[in-house]
C-alpha positions in Angstrom: 26.0 -16.8 19.6 25.0 -15.6 23.0 22.4 -17.5 25.0 20.3 -17.0 28.1 20.8 -13.8 30.0 23.7 -12.8 27.7 21.4 -12.4 24.7 20.6 -9.0 23.5 22.3 -7.0 26.3 21.1 -3.5 26.9 23.4 -1.0 25.4 25.4 0.8 28.1 28.7 0.8 26.2 30.1 -1.9 28.6 28.9 -5.4 28.0 30.2 -6.7 31.4 28.3 -3.9 33.2 25.1 -4.6 31.1 25.1 -8.3 32.2 26.0 -7.4 35.8 23.1 -4.9 36.0 20.7 -7.4 34.3 21.6 -10.0 36.9 21.3 -7.6 39.8 17.8 -6.6 38.9 16.4 -10.1 38.0 17.8 -11.4 41.3 15.4 -9.0 43.0 12.7 -11.5 41.9 14.5 -14.2 44.0 16.2 -16.1 41.2 19.4 -18.1 42.0 22.5 -18.2 39.8 21.7 -21.8 39.0 18.3 -20.8 37.6 19.8 -17.9 35.6 22.3 -20.1 33.9 19.6 -22.3 32.3 18.0 -21.9 28.8 15.4 -19.1 29.0 12.0 -19.9 27.5 9.7 -16.9 26.9 6.0 -17.5 27.3 3.6 -15.0 25.8 0.8 -13.9 28.2 -2.2 -12.9 26.2 -4.7 -13.0 29.0 -7.1 -10.1 29.3 -10.3 -9.3 31.0 -11.5 -8.2 27.6 -10.7 -11.6 26.1 -12.9 -14.4 27.5 -11.6 -16.8 24.8 -8.2 -16.6 26.5 -9.7 -17.1 30.0 -7.6 -20.3 30.5 -4.3 -18.6 29.5 -3.1 -18.3 33.2 -3.6 -22.0 33.7 -1.8 -22.7 30.4 1.1 -20.5 31.3 1.5 -22.5 34.5 1.4 -25.8 32.6 4.0 -24.5 30.2 6.1 -23.3 33.1 5.9 -26.8 34.6 7.1 -28.4 31.4 10.0 -25.9 31.0 11.2 -26.4 34.6 10.9 -30.2 34.4 13.2 -30.1 31.4 15.7 -27.8 33.1 14.8 -24.5 31.5 13.9 -21.2 33.1 10.4 -20.0 32.1 9.8 -16.2 31.8 6.2 -15.1 31.0 5.7 -11.7 29.4 2.6 -9.8 28.3 1.7 -8.8 24.8 -1.3 -7.3 23.2 -4.4 -9.4 23.4 -7.2 -9.2 20.8 -10.7 -10.5 21.1 -12.9 -10.5 18.0 -16.0 -9.1 19.7 -14.1 -6.5 21.8 -11.9 -4.8 19.2 -12.9 -1.6 17.6 -13.2 -1.1 14.7 -12.2 -4.7 14.0 -9.7 -7.2 15.2 -8.0 -7.3 11.8 -7.1 -3.7 12.2 -5.0 -4.6 15.3 -3.5 -7.8 14.1 -0.4 -6.2 12.6 0.1 -4.1 15.8 0.1 -7.3 17.8 2.5 -8.9 15.4 4.9 -5.9 15.9 4.5 -6.1 19.6 5.3 -9.8 19.7 8.3 -9.4 17.4 9.8 -6.6 19.3 9.2 -8.1 22.7 10.8 -11.4 21.6 13.8 -9.4 20.1 14.1 -7.0 23.1 14.2 -9.6 25.9 16.6 -12.5 26.4 15.1 -15.8 25.5 16.4 -18.9 23.7 12.9 -20.0 22.6 9.4 -18.7 22.9 6.0 -20.4 23.5 3.2 -18.5 21.8 -0.2 -18.9 23.6 -3.0 -17.5 21.5 -6.4 -18.3 20.0 -9.0 -15.6 19.3 -9.0 -14.6 16.6 -6.2 -12.8 15.0 -3.8 -13.6 17.8 -2.3 -16.8 16.4 -1.4 -15.4 13.0 -0.1 -12.2 14.7 2.1 -14.2 17.0 3.5 -16.4 14.2 4.1 -13.3 12.0 6.0 -11.7 14.8 8.0 -14.8 15.8 8.9 -15.5 12.1 10.4 -12.1 11.8 12.1 -12.3 15.3 13.9 -15.5 14.2 14.2 -17.6 17.4 12.7 -21.1 17.9 9.0 -20.8 18.6 6.2 -23.3 19.4 2.5 -22.5 19.4 0.0 -23.5 22.2 -3.6 -22.7 21.1 -5.9 -21.9 24.0 -8.4 -24.4 22.5 -12.1 -24.4 21.6 -15.0 -24.0 24.0 -17.3 -27.0 24.8 -20.7 -26.9 23.3 -23.8 -25.3 24.8 -27.4 -26.4 24.8 -30.8 -24.8 24.5 -34.2 -26.5 24.4 -32.6 -29.9 23.6 -30.5 -28.5 20.8 -26.7 -28.4 20.7 -25.4 -24.9 20.3 -22.0 -23.4 19.3 -20.6 -19.9 19.0 -20.8 -18.4 16.6 -22.4 -20.3 13.7 -25.5 -20.8 15.8 -25.2 -17.2 17.0 -25.7 -16.0 13.5 -28.5 -18.6 12.7 -30.5 -17.8 15.8 -29.9 -14.0 15.5 -31.3 -14.4 11.9 -34.4 -16.0 13.4 -34.7 -13.2 15.9 -34.4 -10.6 13.0 -37.1 -12.5 11.2 -39.4 -12.3 14.3 -39.3 -16.0 15.1 -37.4 -15.6 18.4 -38.5 -12.9 20.8 -36.4 -10.6 23.0 -36.7 -12.8 26.1 -35.6 -16.0 24.4 -32.7 -14.4 22.5 -31.4 -13.1 25.8 -31.5 -16.6 27.3 -29.7 -18.0 24.3 -27.0 -15.4 24.7 -26.1 -17.0 28.0 -25.9 -20.5 26.5 -24.0 -20.1 23.2 -20.5 -19.7 24.9 -20.6 -21.9 28.0 -16.9 -22.0 28.7 -13.6 -20.2 28.1 -11.9 -21.0 24.8 -12.4 -20.0 21.1 -15.4 -20.7 19.0 -16.2 -24.4 18.9 -17.1 -24.4 15.2 -14.6 -24.2 12.3 -14.2 -20.5 12.6 -11.0 -18.6 12.1 -9.5 -19.6 15.5 -10.1 -23.3 14.9 -9.0 -23.0 11.3 -5.7 -21.4 12.3 -5.1 -23.9 15.0 -5.6 -26.8 12.5 -3.4 -25.1 9.9 -0.7 -24.4 12.5 -0.6 -28.0 13.5 -0.4 -29.1 9.9 2.6 -26.8 9.4 4.4 -28.4 12.3 4.4 -25.3 14.4 2.5 -26.9 17.3 2.4 -30.4 18.9 0.1 -33.1 17.5 -3.5 -32.9 18.7 -3.0 -29.4 20.0 -5.6 -27.8 17.6 -8.8 -29.5 18.8 -8.4 -30.3 22.6 -11.2 -28.4 24.3 -10.0 -25.4 26.4 -11.4 -26.6 29.8 -10.0 -30.2 29.4 -7.1 -31.4 31.5 -5.5 -32.7 28.3 -5.2 -29.1 27.1 -2.9 -28.4 30.2 -0.9 -31.5 29.5 -0.4 -30.3 26.0 0.9 -27.0 27.4 3.3 -28.9 29.7 4.6 -31.0 26.7 5.0 -27.8 24.7 7.1 -26.3 27.5 9.3 -29.4 27.4 9.6 -29.2 23.6 10.6 -25.5 23.8 13.5 -26.4 26.0 14.7 -29.0 23.6 14.4 -26.5 20.7 16.4 -24.0 22.7 19.2 -26.6 23.3 19.2 -27.6 19.6 19.1 -24.0 18.5 16.0 -24.6 16.4 14.0 -24.9 14.4 13.0 -21.3 14.1 9.7 -20.5 12.3 11.5 -19.7 9.0 12.8 -23.3 8.9 9.3 -24.7 9.3 7.5 -22.3 7.0 8.5 -23.8 3.7 6.8 -24.1 0.3 5.8 -27.6 1.3 4.4 -26.7 4.7 2.4 -23.9 3.1 0.9 -26.3 0.6 0.0 -28.6 3.6 -1.7 -25.7 5.3 -3.7 -24.9 2.1 -4.7 -28.6 1.8 -5.9 -28.7 5.3 -7.8 -25.4 4.9 -9.7 -26.9 2.0 -10.3 -30.2 3.7 -11.7 -28.7 6.9 -14.1 -26.3 5.2 -12.1 -23.6 7.0 -12.5 -19.9 7.4 -11.8 -17.6 4.5 -9.7 -15.6 6.9 -7.2 -18.4 7.0 -6.1 -17.6 3.5 -5.4 -14.0 4.3 -3.5 -14.9 7.4 -1.5 -17.6 5.6 -0.5 -15.1 3.0 0.7 -12.7 5.7 2.7 -15.5 7.5 4.3 -16.6 4.2 5.2 -13.0 3.4 7.2 -12.7 6.6 9.7 -15.4 5.3 9.8 -14.2 1.7 7.2 -16.7 0.3 3.9 -16.1 -1.5 0.6 -17.9 -1.4 -0.5 -18.6 -4.9 -4.2 -18.2 -5.2 -4.4 -20.3 -8.4 -2.6 -23.1 -6.6 -5.0 -22.8 -3.6 -7.9 -23.1 -6.0 -6.4 -26.1 -7.8 -5.9 -27.8 -4.4 -9.6 -27.2 -3.7 -10.6 -28.9 -6.9 -8.9 -32.2 -6.0 -9.0 -32.1 -2.1 -12.5 -32.8 -0.8 -14.0 -31.5 2.5 -13.5 -34.4 4.9 -14.4 -32.7 8.3 -18.1 -32.6 9.2 -18.1 -29.4 11.3 -20.3 -26.3 11.3 -20.7 -24.1 9.3 -20.0 -26.6 6.4 -21.3 -29.6 8.4 -23.0 -30.6 11.6 -20.5 -31.2 14.4 -18.2 -29.2 16.7 -14.5 -29.0 17.6 -14.7 -31.3 20.6 -16.2 -33.9 18.3 -13.2 -33.5 16.0 -10.9 -34.0 18.9 -12.6 -37.2 20.0 -12.6 -38.5 16.4 -8.8 -38.3 16.3 -8.0 -34.7 15.7 -5.7 -33.3 13.1 -3.4 -36.4 13.0 -6.3 -38.6 11.9 -7.3 -36.0 9.3 -3.7 -35.9 8.0 -3.8 -39.7 7.5 -6.8 -39.3 5.2 -5.0 -36.5 3.4 -1.7 -38.3 3.1 -1.7 -38.5 -0.8 -2.0 -34.7 -0.9 0.6 -33.8 1.7 4.4 -33.1 1.8 5.3 -35.5 4.5 8.9 -34.4 4.6 7.9 -30.9 5.9 9.7 -30.3 9.2 8.1 -29.8 12.6 8.9 -28.3 16.0 9.7 -31.8 17.3 12.7 -31.9 15.0 11.2 -34.6 12.7 8.8 -34.4 9.9 5.0 -34.3 9.4 5.1 -38.0 8.7 5.7 -38.5 12.5 2.5 -36.7 13.3 0.5 -39.2 11.1 2.0 -42.1 13.0 0.5 -40.8 16.3 -3.0 -40.8 14.9 -5.7 -42.7 16.8 -8.2 -44.8 15.0 -11.6 -44.2 16.5 -14.2 -46.9 15.6 -17.5 -45.6 14.3 -16.6 -41.9 14.3 -18.2 -39.9 11.4 -16.7 -36.5 12.0 -13.5 -37.2 9.9 -14.7 -38.7 6.7 -12.7 -41.2 4.6 -11.5 -40.0 1.2 -13.9 -42.5 -0.3 -16.9 -40.8 1.3 -16.2 -37.1 1.7 -18.6 -34.5 3.1 -18.1 -32.4 -0.1 -16.6 -33.6 -3.3 -14.3 -30.6 -3.6 -12.6 -28.3 -1.1 -14.3 -25.6 1.0 -13.2 -22.6 -1.0 -12.8 -21.3 -4.5 -10.9 -18.4 -5.9 -12.8 -16.2 -8.4 -11.6 -13.9 -11.2 -13.4 -11.5 -13.4 -13.7 -7.8 -14.2 -15.0 -7.2 -10.7 -12.0 -8.9 -9.0 -8.9 -8.8 -11.2 -6.7 -9.5 -8.1 -9.0 -12.3 -7.0 -11.9 -13.0 -4.6 -12.9 -16.0 -2.5 -16.1 -17.8 -1.8 -16.6 -20.5 0.8 -18.9 -22.5 -1.4 -19.0 -25.4 1.0 -21.2 -23.3 3.2 -23.2 -21.7 0.4 -26.6 -22.5 -1.2 -26.0 -24.7 -4.2 -28.7 -23.1 -6.3 -27.0 -19.7 -5.9 -23.5 -20.8 -7.1 -24.5 -19.8 -10.6 -26.6 -16.7 -10.4 -27.1 -13.4 -12.2 -28.9 -10.6 -10.4 -29.5 -6.9 -10.0 -27.0 -5.1 -7.8 -28.2 -3.4 -4.6 -25.2 -1.2 -3.6 -24.2 0.0 -0.1 -21.3 2.5 -0.1 -20.0 1.7 3.3 -20.6 -0.4 6.4 -22.5 2.6 7.9 -24.6 3.0 4.8 -25.5 -0.7 5.0 -26.3 -0.5 8.7 -28.6 2.5 8.1 -30.5 1.2 5.0 -30.5 -2.6 5.0 -33.6 -2.9 7.2 -35.5 0.1 5.7 -38.9 -1.1 4.6 -38.6 1.1 1.6 -35.4 -0.5 0.3 -36.0 -1.7 -3.2 -34.7 -5.3 -3.0 -35.7 -8.9 -3.8 -34.3 -12.3 -3.0 -32.9 -12.5 -6.6 -30.8 -9.4 -6.2 -27.1 -9.2 -5.4 -26.2 -7.3 -2.3 -23.0 -5.3 -2.8 -20.9 -3.7 0.0 -17.9 -1.6 -0.9 -15.3 0.6 0.9 -15.0 -2.2 3.5 -11.5 -3.4 2.6 -8.2 -2.9 4.3 -7.9 0.8 3.7 -11.5 1.7 3.1 -13.2 0.6 6.3 -10.4 0.6 7.7 -9.2 -2.9 8.7 -11.3 -5.1 6.4 -14.0 -5.9 9.0 -16.1 -9.0 9.1 -19.0 -7.1 7.5 -19.0 -9.3 4.4 -21.8 -11.4 6.0 -24.3 -8.8 5.0 -27.6 -9.4 6.8 -30.6 -10.5 4.8 -32.8 -7.3 4.6 -35.4 -7.6 7.4 -38.4 -7.5 5.1 -36.9 -10.5 3.1 -36.0 -12.4 6.3 -39.6 -12.0 7.5 -40.7 -13.6 4.2 -38.5 -16.6 4.9 -35.4 -15.7 2.7 -32.4 -17.3 4.3 -29.7 -16.7 1.7 -28.8 -14.3 -1.1 -25.7 -13.6 -3.2 -23.6 -11.0 -1.3 -20.3 -9.6 -2.5 -17.8 -7.2 -0.9 -14.2 -6.2 -0.3 -14.7 -7.1 3.4 -14.1 -10.3 5.2 -16.5 -12.5 7.1 -16.2 -14.7 10.2 -15.2 -18.3 9.6 -18.3 -19.2 11.6 -20.6 -17.6 9.0 -22.4 -19.3 6.1 -24.1 -18.3 2.9 -23.4 -17.5 -0.7 -20.9 -14.8 0.0 -18.0 -13.5 -2.1 -15.3 -11.8 -0.1 -11.8 -10.2 -0.3 -12.5 -8.6 -3.7 -9.1 -7.3 -4.8 -8.2 -4.5 -5.4 -10.6 -3.0 -2.9 -12.9 -0.2 -3.9 -11.1 2.4 -1.8 -7.9 2.1 -3.9 -9.8 2.3 -7.2 -10.9 -1.3 -7.6 -13.7 -2.1 -10.0 -16.1 -2.6 -7.1 -16.1 1.2 -6.8 -17.8 1.4 -10.2 -20.9 -0.7 -9.5 -24.2 1.0 -9.3 -27.6 -0.1 -8.1 -29.4 -1.7 -11.0 -26.3 -3.1 -12.7 -26.3 -6.9 -13.5 -23.7 -9.1 -11.7 -23.0 -12.6 -12.8 -21.5 -15.2 -10.4 -20.4 -18.6 -11.7 -18.4 -20.6 -9.2 -17.9 -23.6 -11.4 -16.2 -21.3 -14.0 -14.6 -19.3 -11.2 -16.0 -16.0 -12.5 -17.4 -12.9 -11.0 -18.3 -10.2 -13.5 -20.1 -6.9 -13.7 -22.2 -6.9 -16.9 -21.5 -3.3 -17.9 -19.6 -2.4 -21.1 -16.0 -1.1 -20.8 -16.8 2.3 -22.1 -19.3 3.0 -19.4 -17.0 1.7 -16.8 -14.2 4.0 -18.0 -16.7 6.9 -17.8 -17.6 6.0 -14.2 -14.0 5.6 -13.2 -13.4 9.3 -14.0 -16.1 10.2 -11.5 -15.0 8.1 -8.5 -14.3 10.1 -5.4 -12.2 8.7 -2.5 -14.6 7.5 0.2 -13.0 9.3 3.1 -9.9 11.5 3.8 -6.7 9.7 4.8 -5.9 9.7 8.5 -3.3 12.2 9.6 -1.7 10.7 12.7 -1.0 7.7 14.8 -1.6 4.0 14.1 -4.5 4.9 11.8 -2.1 6.7 9.5 0.5 3.9 9.6 -2.2 1.4 8.8 -3.7 3.4 6.0 -0.4 4.3 4.4 1.2 0.8 4.5 -1.4 -2.0 4.6 -1.3 -4.4 1.7 -4.3 -5.9 -0.1 -6.0 -9.2 0.9 -4.1 -11.3 -1.6 -0.8 -10.3 0.1 -2.2 -10.9 3.6 -3.0 -7.3 4.7 0.4 -7.1 6.3 2.2 -3.7 6.4 4.5 -3.3 3.3 7.5 -2.6 5.5 7.1 -5.8 7.5 6.7 -8.2 4.6 9.8 -10.0 3.5 12.8 -11.2 5.4 14.8 -9.1 7.8 18.0 -7.9 6.0 20.0 -7.7 9.3 
């Protein structure tokens, strides 16, 4: 197999000329023949002025370069799409598959023997792994790392769980305009991803547990020198992977490593988004995430990490408590320790590196968990025959078994326009329903599942209600919220049949979500359902609409799922 500059030669009909021309042009950058004969390590550059979470990417690239060169390789950084959760219209999830395609094709198109994937917010890490898994060359992940915490009036703050909590207080009239503006400058005090157990932190922890990144890489704060040293070590590891010829992501993404990821996802009280991304990653190598298996893991694996939104602490505290290796030690009976890693050994090697930190309370022992069961449950019922998820670790216990009257919003726009209307007929016992917010319906399955408490109820002191949708929500969010209802309403799912005034029953212990309307009436309503909006006719919007899969399959494009037949 060709290596280095000889890989993937441009097609001119003369291989010798192709290599000659490639060398001639790259020498314009000042490279010597000695440099060009070394293993080439690609480094993805996801820096962007629109992505403050990746603000340390240039420094990380230099650290990775240093590691590559110290090990005798040739580092070659190249740009890809960069996605920031707050700067992506209509939603970052809409662009995740585009970034995955970009990553895959740039890795394929350019000569490299291994690739270092630098990402973080918020769909970038799953997009990169999806692309690298399909491209098929050795890859190692370097997360940009979480922010450090902020402070306001003596209180520790973190984006974005505290963003939502304090914004809720502002909506309720308890924080005025001047103070909320001051708070906005203190919630995100450094570069890096959200410092709570949001999607970025969740993915970083799962990626480390799957052996796709180095030990401790998930939780080191973005501004810390240790983050740069981890980048340098990852550059060194990439050169060794290039010389060994592996492992490529497909060799690391096994049934055992996927179970390990699901186990960690439950134990950290992680983001519901993590399950969607894991399904997409698994699909790229011909595997499937079994929702029933995930739920069963959650019944026996407790939440051990005391981090917001399920607990009280932040990512830097997880790092100082021993990080993912220490967590893996506590989870040892539930893990496949023979799962392979980028270092060429097994996950058991990561556990051996764990630091014992006296007196820390962030990573709980199995004998004294934060929650007796895992962070998430999978629901079934006549409203979600393909499944739905609830992060019950961050929900109100008294609402986990609840029957209420439906208050239906037909779209995100409809919700935005009516949820704060003083004339909206709604009470705290009702169930807020949002539909047409799934992969096709929105489009892009936005993080609109965290329906705001109607203002008039918030002003009365209501902090939580049962809320259900075919949308997603941020991993930083909290509340009694059912998400990812499958199939979505826009493709004829039962959510499309709900009407305001219907009764809906949620029973998390029994794993049920049901619409209490008889089958004959539902059949009558089904005949009257009208598609929410016309299908797009051009561009990426058409590609997305026509090929995106449902949440239980990871919302990948149908033509990208599965192994490459070439």
